[in-house]
C-alpha positions as CSV (number, residue, x, y, z in Angstrom):
1,M,-0.5,0.1,-0.1
2,G,1.5,3.3,-1.2
3,T,1.2,6.5,1.3
4,S,-1.2,9.7,0.2
5,I,-0.9,12.7,1.4
6,G,-5.1,14.2,1.6
7,I,-4.1,17.8,2.2
8,D,-0.5,19.8,2.6
9,A,1.1,20.5,5.8
10,P,0.4,24.0,7.0
11,V,3.3,26.6,5.4
12,G,6.0,26.7,7.8
13,A,5.1,23.4,9.7
14,T,8.1,21.3,9.4
15,A,7.8,17.6,10.8
16,P,9.2,16.6,14.2
17,L,12.3,14.0,15.0
18,F,10.6,11.0,14.5
19,D,12.8,7.9,16.1
20,E,11.8,5.1,14.4
21,H,14.2,2.4,16.1
22,A,12.3,3.9,19.6
23,A,8.5,2.8,17.4
24,L,9.9,-0.3,16.7
25,R,11.0,-1.4,19.8
26,S,7.7,0.0,21.1
27,V,5.5,-2.2,19.1
28,V,7.9,-5.0,19.5
29,E,7.9,-5.0,22.9
30,G,4.4,-3.9,24.0
31,T,2.7,-6.7,21.9
32,A,5.0,-9.6,22.3
33,S,3.3,-11.1,25.4
34,V,-0.1,-10.6,24.3
35,T,-2.9,-11.9,21.9
36,G,-6.3,-11.5,21.2
37,E,-7.9,-8.4,21.9
38,G,-5.1,-7.0,24.4
39,F,-2.9,-7.5,21.6
40,F,-4.9,-4.5,19.5
41,R,-4.9,-2.7,23.0
42,A,-1.4,-2.8,23.4
43,L,-1.0,-2.0,19.9
44,L,-2.7,1.2,19.8
45,V,-1.1,2.2,23.4
46,S,2.1,1.6,21.6
47,L,1.4,3.3,17.9
48,R,-0.4,6.0,20.5
49,R,2.9,6.9,22.2
50,A,4.8,6.1,19.0
51,L,2.7,8.7,17.0
52,G,1.9,10.6,20.1
53,T,-1.3,11.2,18.7
54,M,-5.0,12.1,20.8
55,G,-6.5,8.4,20.3
56,G,-6.8,5.8,17.7
57,W,-8.6,2.7,16.7
58,I,-8.3,-1.2,15.0
59,A,-12.0,-2.3,13.6
60,V,-13.3,-4.7,11.8
61,F,-15.2,-4.1,8.1
62,D,-18.1,-5.0,7.2
63,D,-18.6,-4.3,3.4
64,D,-22.7,-5.4,3.6
65,D,-23.5,-2.1,5.4
66,R,-20.2,0.0,4.9
67,R,-19.6,-0.1,8.2
68,L,-16.8,-0.2,10.9
69,R,-16.9,-1.7,13.8
70,A,-14.2,-0.7,16.4
71,I,-12.4,-3.8,18.8
72,S,-10.2,-1.9,20.5
73,M,-10.7,2.5,20.7
74,T,-8.8,5.0,22.7
75,M,-9.4,9.0,22.7
76,R,-7.3,11.0,25.2
77,D,-6.7,7.8,27.7
78,E,-10.7,6.8,27.5
79,W,-11.3,3.3,26.1
80,F,-14.7,2.9,24.0
81,D,-16.5,-0.8,23.5
82,G,-18.7,-1.8,20.7
83,F,-18.4,1.7,18.6
84,T,-19.9,1.2,15.0
85,Y,-19.2,4.1,12.3
86,E,-20.5,4.6,9.1
87,V,-17.9,4.9,6.9
88,E,-19.7,7.3,3.7
89,G,-18.2,10.4,3.8
90,T,-15.6,10.2,5.8
91,P,-12.0,9.5,5.7
92,C,-11.9,6.2,6.2
93,E,-14.1,5.5,2.9
94,I,-11.7,6.9,1.2
95,A,-8.8,5.2,2.6
96,L,-11.2,1.2,2.1
97,D,-12.6,2.3,-1.0
98,E,-8.9,2.8,-3.1
99,R,-7.2,0.6,-0.5
100,R,-4.5,3.3,0.7
101,V,-3.4,5.0,3.2
102,V,-4.8,8.6,3.8
103,H,-3.2,11.5,5.6
104,V,-4.8,14.4,6.2
105,P,-2.2,16.5,8.7
106,D,-4.1,19.4,9.6
107,R,-7.6,21.3,9.1
108,I,-9.9,17.7,8.8
109,M,-12.9,19.7,10.0
110,H,-13.1,21.6,6.8
111,L,-13.2,18.7,4.4
112,Y,-15.6,16.2,6.5
113,R,-17.9,18.8,8.2
114,N,-21.0,16.4,8.3
115,D,-19.1,14.2,10.2
116,P,-19.7,14.3,14.0
117,A,-17.3,12.1,15.3
118,L,-14.7,14.2,14.2
119,E,-16.6,17.3,15.4
120,R,-16.8,15.9,19.2
121,Y,-13.6,15.0,19.7
122,G,-12.3,18.3,18.2
123,A,-10.4,16.3,15.3
124,V,-7.7,17.8,13.4
125,S,-5.3,15.5,11.5
126,Y,-5.9,12.1,10.7
127,M,-4.4,9.0,9.6
128,G,-6.0,5.9,8.3
129,V,-4.9,2.5,6.1
130,P,-7.4,-0.7,5.7
131,L,-6.1,-3.9,7.1
132,L,-5.9,-6.5,3.7
133,S,-5.4,-10.9,4.4
134,H,-2.8,-12.3,2.8
135,A,-4.9,-13.0,0.0
136,G,-6.2,-9.3,-0.6
137,R,-9.0,-8.6,1.4
138,I,-9.7,-5.9,3.5
139,I,-10.3,-6.9,7.0
140,G,-10.5,-3.6,8.9
141,Q,-9.1,-0.3,9.2
142,L,-6.2,0.7,11.6
143,A,-6.8,4.8,11.8
144,V,-5.4,7.2,14.1
145,L,-7.3,11.0,15.4
146,D,-5.0,14.0,16.8
147,D,-6.2,17.9,18.2
148,K,-3.0,19.0,16.4
149,P,-1.9,19.2,12.7
150,M,-0.2,15.9,11.7
151,P,3.6,16.9,9.4
152,A,4.5,14.2,6.5
153,D,6.6,12.4,8.0
154,P,7.6,9.2,5.8
155,R,9.3,7.6,8.6
156,A,6.2,7.7,10.8
157,A,4.3,6.7,7.6
158,A,6.6,3.7,7.8
159,I,5.6,3.0,11.1
160,F,2.4,3.1,10.6
161,Q,2.4,0.7,8.2
162,I,4.3,-1.9,10.3
163,F,1.7,-1.5,13.0
164,A,-0.8,-1.8,10.2
165,H,0.8,-5.3,9.2
166,R,0.7,-6.4,13.2
167,A,-2.6,-5.3,13.6
168,A,-4.1,-7.7,10.5
169,S,-2.0,-10.8,10.8
170,E,-3.5,-11.1,14.4
171,L,-7.0,-10.0,12.8
172,E,-6.2,-12.8,10.0
173,R,-4.9,-15.1,12.8
174,L,-8.1,-14.8,15.4
175,E,-9.8,-15.7,12.3
176,A,-8.3,-18.8,11.3
177,Q,-8.8,-19.6,15.2
178,R,-12.1,-19.3,15.0
179,A,-12.4,-21.2,11.7
180,L,-10.5,-24.2,13.3
181,A,-12.6,-24.2,16.1
182,Q,-15.5,-24.2,13.8
183,R,-14.4,-26.8,12.3
184,E,-13.4,-29.0,15.4
185,A,-16.5,-28.3,16.7
186,Q,-17.9,-29.8,13.1
187,L,-15.8,-33.0,13.7
188,R,-17.2,-33.2,16.9
189,L,-20.8,-33.6,15.6
190,L,-19.8,-36.0,12.9
191,L,-17.9,-37.9,15.7
192,D,-21.6,-38.1,17.9
193,A,-23.6,-39.1,14.8
194,A,-21.9,-41.4,13.3
195,M,-23.7,-45.0,13.5
196,D,-20.5,-46.7,14.0
197,A,-18.6,-47.0,17.0
198,V,-14.9,-44.8,17.4
199,V,-12.4,-45.2,20.1
200,D,-9.4,-42.8,21.0
201,F,-6.8,-44.0,22.7
202,D,-3.2,-43.1,23.3
203,D,-0.1,-45.2,23.3
204,R,-1.1,-46.8,26.6
205,F,-4.4,-47.6,25.4
206,R,-6.3,-45.1,28.3
207,I,-10.0,-43.9,26.5
208,A,-9.5,-40.6,26.1
209,L,-12.9,-40.0,23.7
210,V,-15.9,-42.4,23.0
211,N,-18.9,-41.4,20.8
212,P,-22.1,-42.3,21.2
213,A,-22.4,-45.2,19.1
214,A,-19.6,-46.7,20.7
215,R,-21.2,-46.2,24.0
216,R,-24.5,-48.5,22.2
217,L,-22.0,-50.4,20.5
218,F,-20.5,-51.3,24.4
219,D,-23.7,-51.9,25.6
220,C,-23.0,-48.6,28.1
221,P,-25.2,-45.9,28.2
222,D,-24.8,-42.3,29.8
223,P,-23.6,-41.5,32.8
224,Q,-22.5,-45.5,33.2
225,P,-18.4,-44.9,33.5
226,L,-16.8,-47.1,30.3
227,P,-13.4,-49.1,31.3
228,S,-10.3,-46.5,31.4
229,D,-8.6,-49.1,29.3
230,V,-9.3,-49.9,25.5
231,R,-8.3,-53.5,26.5
232,A,-10.5,-54.1,29.1
233,L,-13.4,-54.2,26.6
234,L,-12.0,-56.9,24.6
235,D,-11.2,-60.8,24.8
236,P,-7.5,-62.0,25.6
237,D,-7.3,-62.6,22.3
238,S,-8.3,-60.3,20.7
239,R,-6.0,-57.8,23.0
240,H,-3.0,-59.5,22.0
241,R,-4.0,-58.8,18.8
242,L,-5.0,-54.9,19.0
243,E,-1.5,-54.5,21.5
244,R,0.6,-56.3,18.5
245,L,-1.3,-54.2,15.8
246,A,-0.5,-50.6,17.5
247,A,2.9,-51.7,18.4
248,E,3.3,-52.0,14.1
249,L,2.0,-49.4,13.2
250,A,4.0,-47.1,16.1
251,A,7.2,-48.5,15.2
252,P,9.8,-46.3,13.4
253,D,10.0,-48.4,10.1
254,A,6.1,-48.9,9.8
255,T,5.1,-47.5,6.3
256,R,1.4,-47.2,6.7
257,T,-0.8,-45.2,9.5
258,S,-3.9,-47.6,9.6
259,Q,-4.4,-50.7,9.6
260,W,-8.0,-52.9,8.7
261,I,-8.1,-56.1,11.2
262,A,-9.3,-59.0,8.8
263,G,-11.7,-60.9,11.3
264,G,-13.3,-58.0,13.2
265,L,-12.6,-58.2,16.8
266,A,-14.5,-59.9,20.0
267,V,-15.8,-57.2,22.3
268,I,-16.9,-57.7,25.4
269,T,-19.9,-55.2,26.6
270,C,-20.0,-53.5,29.5
271,Q,-23.2,-56.2,30.6
272,G,-20.9,-58.7,29.5
273,R,-22.3,-59.5,26.0
274,E,-19.7,-61.0,23.6
275,Y,-19.5,-60.5,20.1
276,R,-17.3,-60.4,16.8
277,A,-17.0,-56.7,15.3
278,E,-15.4,-55.6,11.9
279,A,-12.4,-53.3,13.1
280,T,-9.7,-50.8,11.7
281,L,-7.5,-49.6,13.6
282,S,-5.6,-46.1,12.6
283,R,-2.7,-44.1,14.0
284,Y,-2.1,-40.4,13.9
285,R,-0.1,-37.6,16.3
286,A,-1.6,-34.6,17.4
287,L,0.0,-32.3,20.0
288,D,3.1,-34.4,19.9
289,Q,1.2,-37.4,21.1
290,E,0.7,-40.4,19.4
291,R,-2.8,-41.3,19.5
292,M,-4.9,-44.2,18.6
293,T,-8.7,-44.4,16.3
294,L,-10.2,-48.1,16.4
295,I,-13.1,-47.7,14.5
296,L,-16.0,-50.6,15.3
297,R,-18.3,-51.3,12.1
298,S,-19.8,-53.0,8.8
299,V,-17.2,-52.9,5.7
300,D,-18.5,-50.3,3.6
301,E,-19.8,-48.1,6.0
302,R,-16.7,-48.1,7.7
303,V,-14.8,-47.3,4.7
304,E,-17.0,-43.8,3.7
305,A,-17.4,-42.8,7.7
306,E,-13.4,-43.3,7.7
307,R,-12.7,-41.2,4.7
308,R,-14.9,-38.6,5.9
309,I,-13.2,-38.5,9.6
310,V,-9.7,-38.5,8.0
311,A,-10.8,-35.4,5.7
312,L,-11.8,-33.3,8.8
313,T,-9.1,-34.4,11.0
314,R,-6.4,-33.6,7.8
315,D,-7.9,-29.9,7.4
316,A,-8.5,-28.9,11.4
317,E,-4.2,-29.9,11.3
318,Y,-4.2,-28.0,8.4
319,L,-6.1,-25.3,9.7
320,R,-3.1,-25.3,12.8
321,E,-0.3,-25.2,10.9
322,E,-1.8,-22.3,9.0
323,L,-1.7,-20.6,12.6
324,K,1.6,-21.4,12.9
325,S,3.0,-19.8,9.4
326,L,0.7,-16.8,10.6
327,A,3.1,-16.3,13.5
328,D,6.4,-17.5,12.0
329,Y,5.7,-15.0,10.0
330,E,6.0,-12.4,12.6
331,H,9.5,-14.6,14.1
332,I,11.9,-13.7,11.7
333,V,13.8,-11.4,13.7
334,G,16.6,-9.0,12.9
335,S,16.9,-6.0,10.8
336,S,20.3,-6.1,9.2
337,P,20.8,-5.4,5.5
338,A,20.9,-8.9,4.2
339,L,18.4,-10.3,6.1
340,M,16.2,-7.0,4.9
341,R,17.3,-7.7,1.5
342,A,16.1,-11.1,1.5
343,L,12.7,-10.6,3.2
344,H,12.2,-7.9,0.4
345,Q,12.6,-10.7,-2.3
346,V,10.0,-12.7,-0.6
347,E,7.5,-9.3,-0.7
348,Q,8.2,-9.5,-4.6
349,V,7.6,-12.9,-5.3
350,A,4.9,-14.2,-2.8
351,S,1.7,-13.2,-5.0
352,M,3.2,-14.5,-7.9
353,P,2.6,-18.7,-9.0
354,T,6.9,-18.7,-9.3
355,T,8.8,-21.7,-8.2
356,V,11.0,-20.3,-5.5
357,L,14.3,-21.7,-4.6
358,L,15.7,-21.2,-1.0
359,L,19.6,-21.3,-0.8
360,G,21.9,-20.8,2.6
361,E,23.6,-23.0,5.0
362,S,21.7,-25.0,7.7
363,G,20.5,-23.3,10.2
364,T,19.6,-20.7,8.9
365,G,15.7,-20.5,8.6
366,K,15.0,-21.5,5.0
367,E,11.6,-23.3,6.5
368,L,10.6,-19.5,7.7
369,F,11.2,-18.0,4.8
370,A,9.0,-21.1,3.1
371,R,6.0,-20.4,5.4
372,A,6.7,-16.5,4.8
373,V,5.9,-16.8,1.1
374,H,3.1,-19.2,0.8
375,A,1.5,-16.6,4.0
376,R,1.8,-13.7,1.6
377,G,0.8,-15.3,-1.4
378,K,-2.7,-15.8,-3.1
379,R,-2.3,-19.6,-1.8
380,A,-2.3,-18.7,1.6
381,D,-5.7,-19.8,2.2
382,R,-4.7,-23.6,1.3
383,P,-2.4,-25.8,3.1
384,L,1.7,-25.3,3.1
385,V,2.6,-29.2,2.6
386,R,6.3,-29.8,4.0
387,V,8.4,-33.0,2.6
388,N,12.3,-32.9,3.6
389,C,13.9,-34.9,0.7
390,G,17.0,-35.8,2.8
391,A,14.7,-37.3,5.9
392,I,12.6,-40.4,3.7
393,P,14.1,-43.5,3.1
394,H,14.8,-43.8,-0.6
395,Q,12.7,-47.0,-1.4
396,L,9.9,-44.7,-0.2
397,I,10.4,-41.3,-0.8
398,E,8.3,-42.1,-4.6
399,S,5.0,-43.3,-2.6
400,E,5.6,-40.2,-0.1
401,L,5.5,-37.5,-2.8
402,F,3.1,-39.2,-5.6
403,G,1.2,-42.0,-3.5
404,H,0.7,-45.6,-4.2
405,E,-2.3,-47.8,-5.4
406,K,-3.1,-50.4,-3.0
407,G,-1.1,-53.4,-4.0
408,A,1.6,-51.8,-5.9
409,F,4.3,-53.3,-3.1
410,T,4.5,-55.0,-0.2
411,G,2.8,-53.7,2.6
412,A,0.1,-51.3,0.1
413,V,-2.8,-52.7,2.1
414,R,-5.2,-50.3,1.2
415,R,-4.6,-46.5,-1.4
416,R,-2.9,-43.3,-0.3
417,E,-2.9,-39.7,-1.2
418,G,0.6,-38.6,-1.4
419,R,2.3,-35.3,-0.5
420,F,1.5,-33.7,-4.1
421,A,-2.1,-34.9,-4.0
422,L,-2.3,-33.2,-0.3
423,A,-1.0,-30.0,-1.3
424,D,-3.9,-29.4,-4.1
425,G,-4.3,-25.7,-5.0
426,G,-2.0,-25.1,-2.3
427,T,2.0,-25.0,-1.9
428,L,4.8,-28.4,-1.3
429,F,7.6,-27.3,0.2
430,L,10.8,-29.7,-0.3
431,D,13.1,-29.0,2.1
432,E,16.6,-30.6,1.6
433,I,15.7,-31.3,-2.0
434,G,19.5,-31.6,-3.2
435,E,19.1,-35.3,-1.5
436,L,16.1,-36.2,-3.6
437,P,17.6,-39.2,-5.7
438,L,18.5,-38.8,-8.7
439,E,16.1,-42.0,-10.4
440,L,13.4,-40.1,-8.5
441,Q,14.1,-36.5,-10.2
442,P,12.5,-37.2,-14.2
443,K,8.9,-38.0,-12.4
444,L,9.4,-34.6,-10.0
445,L,10.8,-32.9,-13.2
446,R,7.1,-34.2,-15.3
447,V,4.6,-33.1,-12.2
448,L,6.5,-29.4,-12.1
449,Q,6.7,-29.5,-16.6
450,E,3.4,-30.4,-16.7
451,G,1.2,-30.7,-13.5
452,E,0.0,-34.0,-13.8
453,L,1.4,-37.2,-11.9
454,E,0.9,-41.0,-11.5
455,P,0.8,-43.0,-8.2
456,V,2.9,-45.9,-7.2
457,G,1.4,-48.7,-9.1
458,S,-1.2,-46.5,-11.1
459,S,-1.5,-46.4,-14.9
460,H,-3.9,-43.4,-14.7
461,T,-2.4,-39.9,-14.8
462,V,-3.4,-37.6,-11.7
463,A,-3.6,-33.6,-12.1
464,V,-2.4,-31.6,-9.5
465,D,-2.1,-27.6,-8.7
466,V,0.7,-26.9,-6.7
467,R,3.7,-24.2,-6.4
468,I,6.8,-25.6,-5.6
469,I,9.2,-23.9,-2.7
470,A,12.5,-25.2,-2.6
471,A,15.2,-25.5,-0.3
472,T,18.9,-26.5,0.4
473,N,21.8,-26.3,1.7
474,R,24.1,-27.4,-1.4
475,D,25.3,-26.0,-4.3
476,L,23.3,-27.3,-7.1
477,A,25.4,-26.1,-9.6
478,A,28.5,-28.4,-8.2
479,C,26.1,-31.4,-7.8
480,V,25.1,-30.9,-11.8
481,K,29.0,-30.9,-12.5
482,Q,29.2,-34.0,-11.0
483,G,26.1,-35.9,-12.3
484,T,23.8,-36.3,-9.4
485,F,21.4,-33.8,-10.2
486,R,19.7,-32.9,-13.2
487,E,20.6,-30.0,-15.1
488,D,17.4,-30.0,-16.5
489,L,15.4,-29.8,-13.3
490,Y,17.8,-27.4,-12.0
491,Y,16.8,-24.8,-14.1
492,R,13.4,-25.9,-13.4
493,L,13.6,-25.3,-9.5
494,N,16.0,-21.9,-10.2
495,V,13.4,-19.5,-11.3
496,F,13.3,-17.1,-8.7
497,A,16.4,-17.6,-5.9
498,I,16.3,-16.7,-2.6
499,R,19.4,-16.5,-0.4
500,V,18.5,-16.8,3.4
501,P,21.5,-15.2,4.9
502,A,24.4,-17.2,7.4
503,L,24.0,-15.5,10.9
504,R,27.7,-13.8,11.0
505,D,26.6,-11.6,7.8
506,R,23.5,-10.1,9.5
507,A,25.7,-7.9,11.6
508,G,23.9,-6.1,14.4
509,D,20.6,-9.4,14.2
510,V,22.9,-11.5,17.1
511,D,21.6,-8.9,19.6
512,E,18.0,-9.0,18.2
513,L,17.8,-12.5,18.4
514,A,19.5,-13.7,21.5
515,R,17.1,-11.1,23.1
516,A,14.3,-12.6,21.7
517,F,15.3,-16.4,22.6
518,L,16.1,-15.2,26.0
519,E,12.8,-14.5,26.9
520,Q,11.2,-17.1,25.1
521,F,13.1,-19.9,27.1
522,A,13.7,-17.6,30.3
523,R,9.3,-18.0,30.2
524,K,9.2,-21.6,29.3
525,A,11.6,-22.5,32.2
526,G,9.5,-19.8,34.1
527,R,12.8,-17.9,35.1
528,T,13.6,-14.6,35.6
529,I,17.3,-13.6,33.7
530,A,18.8,-10.5,33.8
531,A,18.8,-8.6,30.2
532,L,22.4,-9.5,28.4
533,D,24.8,-7.5,29.3
534,E,27.4,-5.6,26.6
535,A,30.3,-8.4,27.7
536,V,28.1,-11.3,27.3
537,L,26.5,-9.6,23.5
538,A,30.3,-8.8,22.5
539,R,31.0,-12.4,23.2
540,L,28.2,-14.0,21.5
541,R,28.8,-11.1,18.1
542,A,32.7,-12.5,18.1
543,Y,31.3,-16.2,17.7
544,A,31.9,-17.3,14.2
545,W,28.4,-19.4,14.4
546,P,28.6,-22.3,12.2
547,G,25.4,-23.8,13.1
548,N,23.8,-20.4,12.4
549,V,20.7,-19.2,14.4
550,R,19.6,-23.0,14.9
551,E,22.7,-23.0,16.8
552,L,22.4,-19.0,18.5
553,Q,18.7,-21.0,19.4
554,N,20.4,-23.6,21.5
555,V,22.9,-21.8,23.0
556,I,20.6,-19.4,24.9
557,E,18.4,-22.0,25.6
558,R,21.5,-23.7,27.2
559,G,22.1,-20.9,29.0
560,V,19.4,-20.6,30.3
561,I,19.4,-24.2,32.0
562,L,22.8,-23.5,33.8
563,S,21.8,-20.1,34.3
564,T,20.8,-20.8,38.4
565,R,21.3,-17.0,40.2
566,G,19.9,-15.1,37.2
567,V,22.8,-13.8,35.4
568,F,23.1,-15.3,31.8
569,D,26.2,-18.2,31.7
570,I,27.8,-16.9,28.6
571,D,31.0,-19.3,29.6
572,R,29.5,-22.3,30.1
573,A,27.0,-21.6,27.5
574,L,29.0,-20.6,24.6
575,P,31.0,-23.6,22.8
576,E,34.7,-22.5,22.9
577,A,35.9,-21.2,19.6
578,P,38.4,-23.4,17.4
579,R,42.0,-21.9,18.2
580,A,44.0,-20.8,15.2
581,P,46.9,-23.6,15.3
582,A,50.4,-21.6,16.4
583,A,52.6,-20.9,13.5
584,P,55.1,-23.5,13.2
585,A,59.0,-22.7,14.8
586,A,61.5,-21.4,12.1
587,A,64.7,-23.6,11.3
588,D,68.1,-22.6,11.9
589,G,68.3,-18.8,10.0
590,G,64.8,-17.8,10.4
591,V,63.9,-19.6,7.0
592,L,60.4,-22.2,7.0
593,T,60.9,-25.6,5.9
594,L,59.0,-26.8,2.8
595,D,57.3,-29.0,5.3
596,E,56.9,-26.2,7.8
597,L,55.5,-24.1,4.9
598,A,53.0,-26.8,4.0
599,A,51.7,-27.5,7.5
600,L,51.4,-23.5,7.8
601,E,49.4,-23.4,4.7
602,R,46.8,-26.5,5.5
603,A,46.1,-24.7,9.3
604,N,45.3,-21.9,7.0
605,I,42.9,-23.3,4.4
606,E,41.2,-25.6,7.9
607,R,40.8,-22.6,9.7
608,A,39.2,-20.9,6.6
609,L,36.7,-23.8,5.8
610,A,35.6,-24.2,9.2
611,R,34.4,-20.5,9.5
612,T,32.7,-21.6,6.2
613,A,31.8,-24.6,7.3
614,G,32.9,-26.4,4.7
615,K,32.2,-24.1,1.7
616,V,34.4,-23.6,-0.9
617,S,33.1,-20.9,-3.5
618,G,30.8,-18.2,-3.4
619,P,30.7,-15.1,-1.7
620,A,30.8,-16.5,2.1
621,G,33.0,-19.1,0.9
622,A,36.6,-19.9,2.2
623,A,37.9,-18.9,-1.2
624,A,36.7,-15.5,-0.9
625,L,37.7,-15.7,2.7
626,L,41.1,-16.8,1.2
627,G,41.5,-14.5,-1.3
628,T,42.0,-17.4,-4.2
629,H,39.9,-18.7,-6.3
630,P,38.1,-21.6,-6.2
631,S,39.4,-23.6,-8.3
632,T,42.8,-23.0,-7.4
633,L,42.0,-23.6,-3.2
634,N,40.0,-27.1,-4.3
635,S,43.9,-28.1,-6.0
636,R,45.3,-27.4,-2.9
637,I,42.6,-29.0,-0.6
638,R,43.0,-32.5,-2.9
639,S,46.7,-31.8,-2.7
640,L,47.5,-31.4,1.0
641,G,45.0,-34.5,1.7
642,I,42.4,-31.8,3.6
643,K,39.0,-33.2,4.6
644,R,36.0,-30.8,4.2
645,P,34.3,-30.3,7.6
646,A,30.5,-31.9,6.8
647,R,28.5,-29.2,6.0
């Protein structure tokens, strides 16, 4: 959104000195610990303090009746609840209809004589901006009002935009939260209305949830309590069978998440009656806990109800992921030029359907950037599905990406959709794309080129509409030369590359990140830790951070654990920096021997590789650090027998 001035500032008026750093600090500190309506009140307090205005409001917009309803509003330290405002004939109407910032620096009453609200508060100046969702929908407005002139100041306008983005993100997060609650209520209604028994239990077989059909099946009406252990509702043979199947589904090498129990289970009701029921056992993970769902029903009806339950559960999980995406974008902390350049690239490409390739070392936060691209794009209301190409066994990754048909291979007892199908209409994040097996790369290339795939074991093509975001810490161009990555796939992925900067290249961000991590981990640990002093921050700045932001996060968390006296223990938290080896002693006459000279060169190259985490080429590589050509350095590494550190 661009800034527009409604009328010129009075002759001779000058903008007051504006401290944008203090304003940014105010919005971060004022809203860091609150959410929901408390967040909006804190945001307005910070905004008024930053701009020095009389009042302001954050309102939601109803396009049908052209009204703004304030969810937080203050005038001269008085707070108002439920204030509604018709926008017709007001400066708010221009801001909303033209989707831009409207700034009236002086004499607003001369422009809007029929606006009683402006007259009531003796308004002189005004600034307002619409709040937009990631999809570009107007969801509300942020505005400030003052009883004195408000001269134009580009820095103040920029800060006002930052406040508006924060308010819009929180409004959209609350909308997503309401949608999630609605979806979970819908899931509860579906379970209650199902004609077949559904029993949800944990990895210790403790029952957490049953639907009314299960109570009818087990002949246990309310308020009669069910046994706490699901195995108590089965005969001994069925108990052992359930335990064995649950262990198979929970095994680390398990290739499926559900199992039809051929022949069913022998159920024992609360009244002692015994009969057999056909059954399905499914495993899923929620809130970092392994859960199991047992569905007892006839075969035909089981298939349809399970499909509906899985679909609703999956939608609820993706809504949770969307909430995380909105929050995570706010958690990209820092203001260094290198980070700002990368975030500017995110803004440039987010609204386009372009394939994005994220480049950077391990621990730099490439997944956060992928979330940011998705959250600010036109597919933000659709799921972001993630695949770590380096974490899935090679023999399973094809099925994971493209899905498989029943009977396609040993253990494929049911049809399964792949990640491409789950991401249809949304975004697929292919992390560690450089680890993708060479034999699978042509199939991925076909999907990217034609938008079609064939599940494993199927001869039919399936059309998918997926935006691709890929990430790697490898030099893919070098992998192409080595023959481990297809050249045509590389150029298909490398449409818009964003290099996520290493922490050592983000001058000044270490302080901000360290403070943010300290607050986060101290709150989680329930401890009060004093603010990091300059000596501690200087130690953190001097460290090379080969593990980047992830390593800094680990250091701060370790320091919080070890700091038992309320002061951050930097000596125990920060790992020992690698020390440079001592220079070899000169031979008689002050001249180094050839062996001594080779040892000195070897030590110097090893230090450079350690600082760059094994990277040779590029602006942040060891060759640039040593002031030599990458091919020359590679030749010296081979001739000296130097082993590169693992990247």
